[in-house]
C-alpha angles and dihedrals in degrees: 000000000000115000114216140172113232133188105257098179134357117259121225094205133001109356115248131196092264090065090067138057135199114234137179112225133176115280109267119257113206116231123215109301094018134112128220111219127191105210119226102175131019124204130227112208136182087229090068089078090062093044089058094052121098089213121100113289139158090267135042114272120256110248126226107269094029124121108259110265110241144150114251139171124217150126131288110246098178132003130200091176124084096226095061135054136188110280095033112133114223141175124210149107099315099141136231095305140100096243134021137186107209144170116247089253089070091061112089100174140015105218103243103192140053100195096070125069113268092228091066089072088072092049133022092003094037136053094319096054093040090051091052092046098052097032092057104031101037103029099036104025096206120214126205113272096024123128115242119195117195127191120213081021097173093051125104093265099033095049090054092047091054093051095047088049090053090049086053090057098255131138108246130211123182132205112205138161115247136006094272094055090045088054090050090054092055104034103033107025100035102236114170090222136002136195127207098215092191093056099043115097090197112032092178091058092045092054090048090054094047094043105034092165094044134252122298096180129023117191102198119204097153116038119189127080094340092058090043087060092050093054091067090062101050117131126221110292093009119169126219124195112199105208104153145002101210095154095057107099097194141355092214107101096025108252119254125211147115117343118233099200098095093048091049093048100045094042094039087231129164126226118188133173121211144176123217090231087068085076100044093126090057101046092110090057093053095044092049092053095042090050091052092051090047093053090047090055093244095118126055130187144185128216129196107196125193118200120237139357091276089073093060102083094062097036099094091053089049090054094051093046090058094240093130119094101203137340106349114229139164116222117209124208092256092059119131134150 
């Protein structure tokens, strides 16, 4: 039997373990043109919260009774498609389950290497690293000497953004929640400065101290009051990449807050949202460069790995409470590198 995590009831806020159920289902049988994948690692993403909402989103909502949508990396067991063969290692939207029969369109990346851990293709060499790569380099076009400010800077996307910015010759400043994550920014991910936004009585003053000449690039993973504070420190022709909105509790009703228009106008700044899937045809480019930097020791990462499918139902809540210390993953019994 195939063990899977399904949506048992729809959450109204951050999903908790009681919103999911573990089920045993028949082993998948690939139809013509499909691929049977045995999952080794499952990913836990902030985006899952939006996928579970019945409000309008960039993807279709997950329905009650469906297997939880998730990125996973695993090995092809059987292929009924000419482009894949048993033993191929692939990453894609395979769901929170041990086995999946999928169309080729669900596969985002064929894992190209054998010398790097398979789990990395859900983190720094997967969607998180690719998001950082294109969000910073394409959306923000950093130039040497500029100041780059990153929110959720110790997270799996933010930590990679900071390191790519440093490789690009920029001064890097991280915003993170708590003293331990601030320490990680400085000691593990090489930020030039870091701010614990939870411990600062005056965030505006803290940003001014860390960015005395202002902010050229803001990589926004959080939105809300923290990002409102950053807007006041933008320099002329600043660029903002909107990657995530982790601080927004709900989109119904639509959140109210500070308005960016005056900052954007007066400072002739640019704010642009993006999705990693916009760059699907260039994933191989990003993964090749990220892999090279990793082998050269220019990129560092953290992983927080939970053992077994039974850990999945409570994993999203764990992510939003800040308990994770690195990219949050679930390792299945079949896992091997």
